C-alpha positions in Angstrom: 0.0 -0.1 -0.1 1.4 3.8 -1.0 -0.8 6.7 -0.9 -0.3 10.5 -0.9 -2.6 12.7 1.4 -2.9 16.3 2.3 -2.4 16.4 6.2 -5.2 18.5 7.0 -7.7 15.5 5.9 -5.4 12.8 7.6 -5.4 14.9 10.8 -9.5 14.8 10.4 -9.3 11.5 10.0 -6.9 10.6 12.7 -8.6 12.7 14.9 -11.4 10.8 14.5 -10.0 6.9 14.8 -7.5 7.8 17.9 -10.7 9.1 20.4 -12.6 5.2 19.5 -9.9 3.4 20.3 -8.9 2.3 23.9 -5.3 3.8 25.1 -5.4 0.8 27.6 -6.7 -2.6 26.8 -5.4 -6.3 26.8 -6.0 -6.6 23.1 -3.1 -4.4 21.1 -4.9 -4.5 17.6 -7.4 -2.7 19.8 -4.9 0.3 19.7 -4.6 0.6 15.7 -6.3 2.0 13.2 -6.7 -0.2 9.9 -6.2 2.1 6.9 -7.4 0.5 3.8 -6.7 1.9 0.4 -9.0 1.3 -2.6 -8.6 3.2 -6.1 -9.3 7.0 -5.0 -10.1 6.8 -2.0 -8.7 5.7 1.5 -10.4 4.4 4.2 -9.8 4.6 8.0 -11.8 2.3 10.3 -11.2 2.2 13.9 -13.0 0.0 16.8 -13.0 -0.5 20.8 -15.9 -3.2 19.7 -18.4 -1.3 21.0 -18.2 1.6 18.9 -16.8 1.3 15.3 -15.9 4.5 13.1 -15.2 4.5 9.4 -14.1 7.8 7.7 -13.6 8.3 4.0 -10.7 10.7 2.5 -9.6 11.3 -0.9 -6.0 10.6 -1.8 -3.6 9.6 -4.3 -3.5 5.9 -4.6 -0.2 4.5 -6.0 -0.6 1.1 -4.6 -3.9 -0.3 -3.2 -3.7 -2.6 0.1 -4.1 -2.2 4.1 -2.7 -1.9 7.1 -2.9 -1.3 11.0 -0.7 1.3 13.0 -0.8 2.5 16.1 -3.7 5.6 16.0 -2.5 7.5 18.7 1.0 7.7 17.4 -0.2 8.0 13.8 -2.6 11.1 15.1 0.4 12.6 17.0 3.0 12.5 14.1 0.4 14.3 11.6 -0.7 16.6 14.7 2.7 18.1 14.6 3.5 18.3 11.3 2.8 22.0 9.3 -0.4 22.9 7.7 -0.6 21.9 3.9 2.1 19.3 3.8 1.6 15.9 1.6 2.2 13.0 3.8 2.9 10.0 1.7 1.9 6.3 3.8 4.2 3.4 2.5 3.5 0.2 4.1 5.6 -3.0 3.8 3.4 -6.3 4.8 7.2 -8.2 4.9 8.9 -5.9 7.4 6.0 -5.5 9.4 6.4 -1.1 9.1 4.6 1.9 8.3 6.7 4.6 6.5 5.3 8.3 7.2 7.2 10.8 5.0 6.6 14.5 4.7 9.2 16.6 3.8 12.2 16.1 5.2 10.3 14.1 8.1 10.6 10.4 8.1 9.0 7.7 10.7 8.7 4.1 10.6 6.0 3.0 12.9 5.3 -1.0 13.2 2.5 -2.6 11.8 0.1 -5.4 12.8 -1.6 -7.7 10.5 -5.2 -6.7 8.9 -6.5 -10.2 9.6 -6.2 -9.3 13.3 -8.5 -6.3 12.8 -12.2 -6.7 14.6 -14.9 -6.2 11.9 -18.1 -5.2 13.7 -20.7 -7.9 13.1 -23.3 -6.5 10.3 -27.0 -6.3 11.8 -30.0 -6.3 10.3 -31.5 -2.8 11.1 -35.4 -2.7 11.6 -35.6 0.9 10.9 -34.0 3.2 8.3 -34.3 7.0 8.2 -32.7 10.2 7.1 -32.7 13.9 8.5 -30.9 16.6 8.6 -27.3 16.4 10.6 -28.2 20.2 12.5 -31.4 18.0 13.8 -29.9 14.8 15.3 -27.5 17.5 16.5 -30.0 19.4 18.7 -31.5 16.4 19.8 -28.3 15.0 21.3 -26.7 18.0 22.3 -29.1 19.4 24.4 -29.8 16.1 25.8 -26.1 14.6 27.0 -25.5 17.1 30.0 -28.1 15.2 31.8 -26.5 11.5 31.2 -25.5 9.6 34.1 -21.9 8.9 35.1 -22.6 6.4 38.0 -21.8 2.8 36.5 -23.9 0.9 38.6 -27.5 2.3 36.8 -25.6 1.7 33.8 -29.1 2.2 31.9 -29.1 5.9 32.5 -24.7 6.0 30.9 -26.8 7.4 27.6 -29.1 9.3 25.8 -32.5 7.3 25.2 -33.6 8.2 21.4 -37.2 6.7 20.6 -40.1 7.4 19.5 -42.9 9.0 21.3 -46.5 10.9 21.8 -45.4 14.7 21.6 -47.1 17.3 24.0 -48.6 19.1 21.1 -50.2 16.1 19.6 -49.1 13.3 17.2 -45.2 11.7 17.3 -42.2 13.0 18.1 -38.4 11.7 17.5 -37.2 11.9 21.4 -33.8 12.1 23.2 -34.2 12.1 26.6 -31.2 11.6 29.2 -31.3 11.7 33.0 -28.8 10.8 35.9 -31.6 10.7 38.5 -30.9 14.7 39.6 -32.2 16.2 36.1 -34.0 15.4 33.2 -34.0 16.5 29.5 -36.4 15.7 27.0 -35.5 17.2 23.1 -38.3 16.9 20.6 -38.3 16.8 16.7 -40.7 15.6 14.0 -40.2 11.8 13.1 -38.7 11.3 9.9 -40.2 9.0 7.5 -39.0 5.5 8.1 -38.4 6.0 12.0 -42.1 5.8 13.1 -41.8 2.0 14.0 -37.8 2.4 15.3 -37.4 0.6 18.7 -36.3 2.3 21.7 -32.7 2.3 22.0 -29.7 3.7 24.5 -27.2 5.4 22.8 -23.8 5.5 25.0 -22.0 8.1 26.5 -19.3 8.0 24.4 -21.0 7.4 21.0 -22.8 10.8 21.9 -20.0 12.2 22.1 -18.5 10.8 18.8 -21.6 11.6 17.2 -20.9 15.3 18.1 -18.0 15.3 16.2 -19.6 13.6 13.2 -22.6 15.9 12.8 -19.8 19.3 12.6 -21.4 20.1 9.1 -24.9 21.4 9.8 -26.4 21.0 6.3 -25.2 17.5 5.3 -27.7 14.7 5.6 -27.5 11.9 7.7 -28.6 8.5 7.3 -30.0 6.5 10.9 -30.5 3.1 11.1 -31.4 1.2 13.9 -31.9 -2.5 15.5 -32.5 -3.5 19.0 -29.0 -4.1 19.6 -26.7 -1.4 17.4 -27.5 2.0 16.1 -25.6 3.2 12.6 -25.4 7.1 11.6 -23.7 7.5 8.7 -22.8 10.7 6.2 -21.0 10.0 2.8 -17.6 10.5 4.5 -18.0 9.1 7.7 -19.9 6.6 9.1 -20.3 5.5 13.0 -21.5 2.0 14.2 -22.7 1.6 18.0 -23.9 -1.4 20.4 -26.8 0.2 22.4 -26.9 -0.4 25.8 -28.6 -3.3 26.8 -31.0 -2.3 29.3 -34.4 -0.9 30.0 -34.9 3.3 30.5 -36.9 4.0 33.6 -40.4 5.3 32.5 -39.4 8.9 32.7 -42.4 10.2 31.7 -43.6 9.9 35.4 -41.5 12.1 36.9 -42.2 15.0 34.2 -44.6 17.5 36.2 -48.1 18.4 35.2 -49.3 20.6 38.0 -46.8 22.9 38.2 -48.3 26.5 38.2 -46.0 28.7 39.5 -44.0 31.0 36.4 -41.1 32.4 36.6 -39.7 33.9 33.4 -35.8 35.0 33.4 -33.0 36.4 30.8 -31.5 32.6 30.3 -28.0 34.2 29.8 -27.9 36.7 32.6 -29.6 34.0 34.8 -26.9 31.1 34.4 -23.9 34.1 34.7 -25.4 35.2 37.8 -26.2 31.4 39.2 -22.2 31.2 38.3 -21.3 34.2 40.0 -23.0 33.7 43.3 -21.8 29.6 43.4 -18.5 30.6 43.4 -18.1 31.0 47.1 -20.3 27.5 47.5 -18.5 24.2 48.9 -17.8 21.6 46.8 -19.8 19.2 48.8 -23.0 20.9 48.2 -22.9 23.5 45.1 -25.9 24.9 46.3 -28.1 28.1 45.7 -31.0 29.3 46.9 -33.8 31.1 45.1 -35.7 33.6 46.9 -39.1 35.1 44.2 -41.0 38.2 45.1 -42.9 39.5 42.7 -40.4 40.8 39.9 -36.9 40.5 41.9 -35.4 37.0 41.9 -32.6 36.7 44.9 -30.1 34.5 44.2 -27.9 33.7 47.5 -25.2 31.3 48.6 -24.4 31.0 52.3 -21.5 28.5 53.1 -19.9 28.9 56.4 -16.4 27.8 55.5 -15.9 30.5 52.3 -18.5 33.3 52.8 -21.8 34.2 51.3 -23.1 36.0 48.0 -26.3 37.5 46.8 -27.3 39.0 43.2 -30.7 40.3 42.2 -32.5 39.8 39.4 -35.4 42.0 37.5 -37.6 38.5 36.2 -41.6 38.3 35.4 -43.2 36.5 38.3 -46.5 37.2 39.7 -47.3 34.5 42.4 -47.4 33.8 45.6 -43.9 34.3 47.5 -41.2 31.3 47.0 -37.9 29.9 48.6 -36.3 27.1 46.8 -32.9 25.2 46.2 -31.2 23.5 43.9 -27.6 22.4 42.8 -26.0 25.5 41.2 -24.1 23.4 38.5 -27.4 21.7 37.3 -29.3 25.2 37.2 -26.3 26.7 35.2 -26.3 23.4 32.9 -29.9 23.6 32.1 -30.2 27.2 31.6 -27.3 27.1 29.0 -29.1 24.5 27.1 -31.7 28.3 26.1 -30.7 29.5 22.5 -34.2 30.0 21.4 -35.7 33.3 23.5 -35.7 33.2 27.7 -36.0 30.5 30.3 -39.3 29.7 31.8 -39.3 28.0 35.2 -42.9 26.2 36.8 -42.5 25.6 40.2 -45.5 24.0 42.5 -43.4 23.6 45.9 -40.0 23.7 47.2 -40.0 20.1 47.4 -41.5 19.1 44.0 -39.9 18.4 40.9 -39.4 21.9 38.7 -39.8 22.0 35.3 -37.8 24.7 32.5 -38.6 25.3 29.4 -37.5 27.8 26.2 -39.8 30.6 26.1 -39.9 30.4 22.3 -39.6 26.4 21.9 -41.6 23.7 23.1 -39.8 20.9 21.8 -37.8 21.3 25.1 -38.4 20.0 28.0 -35.8 19.8 31.8 -36.5 18.9 34.9 -34.5 19.2 37.8 -34.8 17.9 41.4 -34.4 20.9 44.2 -32.6 20.7 47.1 -34.5 21.2 50.8 -33.8 24.2 52.7 -34.2 24.1 56.1 -33.1 27.4 58.1 -32.0 26.9 61.8 -31.8 29.5 64.8 -29.2 32.3 64.7 -26.9 31.1 67.4 -25.9 28.1 65.0 -23.0 29.0 63.3 -24.8 27.4 60.1 -27.7 29.6 59.3 -28.7 28.3 56.2 -28.3 24.4 55.2 -29.1 22.9 51.6 -29.4 19.3 51.5 -30.9 17.2 48.9 -34.7 16.2 48.9 -34.4 13.1 50.9 -36.1 9.7 50.9 -38.0 9.9 54.8 -40.4 7.7 56.8 -43.1 10.4 57.5 -45.2 8.0 59.6 -44.4 5.1 61.5 -47.3 2.6 63.3 -46.3 -0.8 65.0 -48.4 -3.0 66.5 -47.6 -6.1 68.7 -44.5 -5.9 67.3 -40.6 -6.8 69.7 -41.5 -5.2 73.0 -44.0 -2.4 71.0 -47.6 -3.1 71.3 -48.8 -0.1 69.4 -46.3 2.9 68.7 -47.1 5.7 66.7 -44.6 7.8 65.6 -45.0 11.5 63.0 -42.1 12.3 61.4 -40.8 15.6 59.6 -37.3 14.4 57.9 -35.1 15.5 59.9 -32.6 12.7 61.9 -34.5 11.0 64.8 -32.9 10.6 67.9 -33.5 7.8 70.0 -33.0 8.0 73.6 -33.3 5.5 77.1 -31.8 2.9 79.2 -30.4 -0.5 78.0 -33.6 -3.3 76.9 -36.3 -0.4 76.7 -36.9 -0.7 73.1 -34.9 1.7 71.0 -33.1 -0.9 68.7 -36.7 -2.2 68.3 -37.4 0.4 66.8 -34.7 0.6 64.1 -35.3 -3.0 63.3 -39.0 -1.9 62.5 -37.5 0.7 59.8 -34.9 -1.6 58.7 -38.4 -4.0 57.6 -39.0 -1.4 54.9 -36.2 -2.6 52.7 -36.0 -6.3 51.3 -34.5 -9.0 53.7 -34.7 -10.1 57.3 -34.1 -6.9 58.6 -30.8 -5.6 60.6 -31.2 -8.3 63.3 -31.8 -11.3 60.3 -34.7 -12.7 62.8 -37.3 -14.8 61.6 -40.9 -13.4 61.0 -41.7 -14.9 64.2 -39.0 -13.9 66.7 -40.4 -10.5 65.8 -43.7 -11.2 67.6 -44.0 -9.1 70.7 -43.0 -10.9 74.2 -45.5 -13.7 75.4 -48.0 -12.8 72.4 -48.2 -15.0 69.2 -50.8 -13.3 67.6 -48.4 -12.0 64.7 -47.1 -8.3 64.2 -47.5 -5.5 61.8 -45.6 -2.4 60.8 -47.2 0.3 58.3 -45.8 4.1 57.6 -45.5 6.6 54.6 -42.4 6.5 52.5 -41.5 9.7 51.0 -39.5 9.7 48.1 -38.7 13.2 46.6 -42.1 14.6 46.3 -43.7 11.2 45.9 -45.3 9.3 48.7 -45.8 5.6 49.4 -48.1 3.7 52.0 -46.4 0.9 53.1 -47.5 -2.0 55.2 -45.6 -5.4 56.2 -46.4 -8.0 58.7 -46.1 -11.3 59.5 -49.5 -13.5 61.3 -48.8 -16.1 63.9 -45.2 -17.0 62.4 -46.1 -17.0 58.9 -43.6 -15.5 56.3 -43.3 -11.8 56.0 -46.3 -10.0 53.7 -46.0 -6.3 51.7 -48.3 -4.1 50.7 -47.4 -1.0 48.7 -50.3 1.8 47.9 -53.0 -0.8 49.3 -51.6 -3.3 46.8 -49.7 -7.0 47.4 -46.2 -6.4 46.5 -43.0 -8.3 46.7 -39.9 -7.6 49.2 -38.0 -6.4 46.1 -40.6 -4.2 45.2 -39.5 -2.4 48.8 -36.4 -2.2 47.5 -37.3 -0.3 44.0 -38.7 2.3 46.7 -36.7 2.6 49.4 -32.6 2.5 50.4 -32.0 1.7 53.8 -28.4 1.2 55.1 -28.0 0.5 58.7 -24.7 0.1 61.0 -25.6 -1.8 64.6 -22.9 -2.9 67.4 -22.3 -6.6 65.9 -20.7 -5.2 62.9 -18.1 -4.0 65.2 -16.0 -7.0 64.7 -16.8 -7.3 61.2 -12.5 -7.4 60.3 -11.9 -9.8 63.3 -14.2 -12.3 62.1 -15.3 -14.6 59.2 -15.5 -14.0 55.4 -19.3 -14.6 55.8 -20.0 -11.3 58.0 -18.0 -9.6 55.2 -19.8 -10.9 52.3 -23.0 -9.9 53.7 -22.2 -6.2 55.1 -20.9 -6.0 51.3 -24.1 -7.7 49.7 -26.4 -5.6 51.8 -24.6 -2.3 50.2 -24.9 -3.8 46.7 -28.3 -4.1 47.4 -29.2 -0.7 48.3 -27.3 0.0 44.5 -28.8 -2.6 42.9 -32.4 -4.3 44.9 -32.6 -7.2 42.0 -29.1 -8.5 43.0 -31.4 -10.3 46.3 -32.8 -12.1 43.8 -29.7 -13.0 42.1 -28.3 -14.0 45.5 -31.3 -16.6 45.9 -30.9 -17.7 43.0 -27.3 -18.8 43.1 -27.6 -20.0 45.9 -30.1 -22.1 46.0 -28.5 -23.5 42.9 -25.3 -24.3 45.3 -27.1 -25.7 47.8 -28.8 -28.2 45.2 -25.2 -28.6 43.5 -23.6 -29.5 47.2 -26.3 -31.9 47.9 -25.4 -34.1 44.9 -21.6 -33.9 45.9 -22.5 -35.1 49.1 -24.7 -38.4 47.8 -21.8 -38.9 45.3 -24.2 -38.6 42.3 -22.5 -38.4 39.0 -24.8 -37.5 36.5 -23.5 -34.9 34.1 -26.9 -33.3 33.0 -27.9 -32.7 36.6 -24.9 -30.7 37.5 -24.8 -29.1 34.0 -28.1 -27.5 34.6 -27.1 -26.3 38.2 -23.7 -24.9 37.2 -25.3 -23.0 34.1 -27.3 -21.4 36.8 -24.8 -20.8 39.2 -22.0 -19.5 36.7 -24.8 -16.8 35.2 -26.1 -15.4 38.2 -22.4 -15.6 40.2 -20.9 -13.9 37.3 -23.2 -10.9 37.8 -23.1 -11.1 41.5 -19.4 -11.1 41.1 -19.5 -7.8 38.9 -22.1 -6.1 41.3 -19.9 -6.2 43.9 -17.1 -4.9 42.0 -19.0 -1.9 40.7 -20.5 -1.3 44.2 -16.7 -1.2 45.7 -15.5 1.4 43.2 -18.6 3.4 43.5 -17.8 3.3 47.7 -14.2 4.0 46.7 -14.8 7.1 45.0 -17.5 8.1 47.2 -14.9 8.3 49.9 -12.1 9.8 48.5 -14.3 12.9 47.0 -15.9 13.6 50.6 -14.1 15.7 53.1 -14.8 14.1 56.4 -12.9 13.3 59.7 -13.3 9.9 59.4 -10.6 7.6 57.5 -10.5 6.5 53.7 -10.9 2.4 53.9 -9.3 0.8 50.8 -11.2 -2.0 49.5 -10.7 -4.7 47.5 -12.7 -7.8 46.4 -10.6 -10.9 46.9 -10.9 -15.0 46.7 -10.3 -16.7 50.0 -9.2 -19.9 47.4 -7.7 -19.2 43.6 -9.2 -16.5 41.6 -12.8 -15.8 40.4 -13.0 -16.7 36.7 -13.8 -13.7 34.5 -16.8 -14.6 32.8 -20.0 -16.7 33.2 -18.7 -19.2 30.6 -15.6 -19.3 32.6 -17.0 -19.7 36.1 -19.2 -22.9 34.4 -16.0 -24.2 33.0 -14.5 -23.9 35.9 -17.5 -25.5 38.0 -17.2 -28.6 35.6 -13.7 -28.8 36.1 -13.7 -28.7 39.8 -16.4 -31.6 40.3 -14.2 -34.3 41.3 -12.6 -32.0 43.9 -15.8 -30.6 45.2 -17.3 -34.4 45.6 -13.8 -35.0 47.5 -14.6 -31.9 49.8 -18.5 -32.5 50.1 -19.5 -28.8 49.0 -18.6 -26.4 45.6 -14.7 -25.0 46.4 -15.4 -22.3 43.5 -17.5 -19.0 43.2 -18.5 -15.8 44.5 -20.1 -17.5 47.9 -16.0 -17.8 48.4 -15.4 -14.0 48.2 -13.8 -12.1 50.8 -13.7 -7.9 51.5 -10.3 -6.9 52.0 -10.0 -3.6 53.6 -7.2 -1.1 54.6 -6.7 1.9 56.9 -5.5 3.9 53.6 -3.9 6.9 55.5 -1.6 4.2 57.7 -1.2 1.4 55.2 -2.9 -1.0 57.8 -5.4 -3.9 56.9 -8.4 -3.5 59.0 -8.1 -6.3 61.1 -4.6 -5.3 62.6 -6.3 -1.8 63.7 -7.8 -0.5 67.1 -10.8 -1.2 67.7 -11.7 3.2 67.4 -10.1 2.7 64.2 -12.5 -0.3 63.2 -15.3 1.6 64.3 -14.8 4.6 62.1 -13.8 2.4 59.1 -17.0 1.1 59.4 -18.4 4.6 59.9 -16.8 5.8 57.0 -17.8 3.3 54.5 -21.5 3.7 55.5 -21.5 7.5 54.9 -19.8 6.6 51.4 -22.9 4.3 50.9 -25.4 7.0 51.4 -23.4 9.8 49.6 -22.9 7.5 46.6 -26.5 6.6 46.8 -27.5 10.3 46.9 -25.6 11.2 44.0 -27.2 8.2 42.2 -31.0 8.6 42.8 -31.1 11.8 44.3 -32.6 10.9 47.5 -30.2 10.8 50.5 -31.3 6.9 52.4 -32.5 6.2 55.4 -29.5 5.2 57.7 -30.0 3.2 60.7 -26.8 3.7 63.7 -27.7 1.6 66.3 -25.6 2.8 69.6 -23.0 4.5 67.4 -22.9 7.8 69.6 -21.7 6.2 72.7 -18.4 5.1 70.9 -17.6 8.0 69.4 -15.2 10.8 71.1 -17.0 14.4 70.7 -14.9 15.4 67.8 -16.0 12.7 65.8 -19.5 12.5 67.4 -19.8 16.0 66.1 -18.6 15.5 63.0 -20.7 12.3 62.3 -23.7 14.7 63.1 -22.3 17.3 60.6 -22.1 14.6 58.0 -25.4 13.2 58.3 -26.8 17.0 58.3 -24.9 17.5 55.2 -26.4 14.4 53.4 -30.1 15.5 54.6 -30.4 11.9 55.6 -33.1 10.9 57.7 -30.6 8.9 60.3 -32.5 7.2 63.4 -30.0 7.1 66.1 -29.8 5.5 69.6 -28.0 6.5 72.9 -28.3 6.0 76.6 -29.1 9.8 77.0 -30.1 12.7 75.2 -26.8 14.6 76.2 -25.1 12.0 73.3 -27.2 14.3 70.7 -26.8 17.9 72.1 -24.9 18.6 68.9 -27.5 18.2 66.9 -29.0 20.9 68.0 -32.7 21.1 66.6 -31.5 19.4 63.4 -33.1 16.5 65.1 -36.3 15.1 66.0 -35.7 13.2 69.9 -37.7 10.5 71.7 -37.3 9.3 74.9 -38.4 5.3 75.3 -39.2 4.0 78.4 -40.0 0.2 79.6 -43.8 0.4 81.4 -44.9 -2.8 82.6 -43.6 -4.8 79.6 -44.1 -2.4 76.9 -42.1 0.2 75.0 -43.5 4.0 75.5 -42.1 6.0 73.2 -42.8 10.6 74.1 -41.0 13.0 71.6 -39.2 15.7 73.3 -38.2 19.2 72.3 -34.4 20.1 72.6 -33.9 23.2 74.6 -30.5 24.9 74.3 -27.8 25.6 77.5 -28.8 29.4 78.4 
């Protein structure tokens, strides 16, 4: 192969290629670009196995042929060449080299065989249509800012392209993105041929590459869609991508329909003002407060550590006074999407989702979740706290549960401080709350054991769960030792359904020796955190355990029928691999949540290890490993490979000391750090801070760390339920918490709400 090509054309092609290839991978050929010289044009092809870009460029072809060369290296060479120079590429397949000549510059680069280069499998596209590049660019560019970066909710890591009902009637081609905090939906007329296209989630990386493809807005772009792939093509470039294999949530449920308070403001001035006042906000909570009165909008930030800021804007607003808080970054990014007029915000209340449109364009809808504003007394150094809209129990009714015959609590979303003598029934309240999530609760007790002492008539819990503007009436009960049942909104539901509306994390004294005991306890601790991110983890774990127990039964009985093992091992491999990946993803999420936070609690370096051997890399490898280990497993009478052999290894990062070798206080601090990281990650992931259950946590902390814990909880905006023996343990919370005293009276727990009085 020998070609000559103008430097500008080659640089443009190589820029697209090198942005697709993965620099760090275990397959060397994926770092290369495939150069194919035809009679009159040259084609550059790059792929990372999920995306493939093919770029055609004009060139003088002296000798046709193909070769592959490192994309990043060739791109850097061409980028550094002078403008307008003619570049000659000559491939010698025998020597495995590509010569690059330009003026007096000469380079010789190593190549790899063309036969090693993977080509994305062809696909039958069920829908094919064409539209202006400007239309497609607008759809994706205006939505992409809301794409989630959280790997645990992979189905939000892209833009959902589909056909849906338009607000103005008929149908529209829609692009939607959301990260749980904000949402963007952009509509366009449905092109001919797109009416029956399947909805697909276009990955974030593909969206970025598509932006480059659509530089020339005057060209036509051909779009082809199947259930597994999407292709965008112009006369010069073809971009093919796999789509995300997942179900995009029903986003229509979070688009508010009843917001009536209307604010119209110049979008550019608004965005700049938000950015200015947010300069003094903290990185942990970049919050801005909006105060609306008549035609006046006051933007303010109050960050005790760095200062305060205010700015006033003239706006069009005629409704009653409103105070509402938002993440400043989200507000600014959303306002920056407006390019056809003013921004029109539609509010309902300070805790409900806010909707934004462009005044001259109804085809774009944006939704953002507010942050809750709490005012606190003047004597407290922080005069304003802004936190995420929270997940909270606003009502709890307990009947015949443990030591509580009949207890009713009315809750306002603040942290809950519970104090009383040992044995009075404080922990029983926390256990009751834990049963609003899947599983056997924080004590892992049977339904029968939860019934009130000396009573065998069963028990019942009911409550109202507030989840960012929505309320769910939840009931769970057991009749005379029968299995636990669940109702949500008056309809029978599963425990997994509880996990979809509630995220509850806990720390109990029994966990204090977590780092000293066996791997099973650490696996259970980790799986609770995985479950908080992925409710379906419980179902996968149950599938795996049932199959493993049945396989162990066959092993103990010396059964040698391969067909029986094959069926069970297939189930174990499929579920086990997903369990392993979910655990790894959760650990990575916790690492990031710890390192990004400013807290008094130590960072824990976490790793997932196997107590014996290594975990196979794929479901197929795990299935093979199980099959190969049958003889050894039969001798042992149990399964010796799989995720049930995993352990969570923890190191106190600052001291490089394994957790099991740390002091008792350090081990407790590491546990608190992980629980807080779990809560932070959930708040960032879903927009709702989880409910936290912290049993007797305050008593084991010194005054400094106790105050730091309360600050972290309040910064999260979490409804944390905490127990202690006396009210003084919660003095640092002041009136930021509801307080309840629990006393035992005639074999029954009595709960009374108490108010906080500042010390004179």
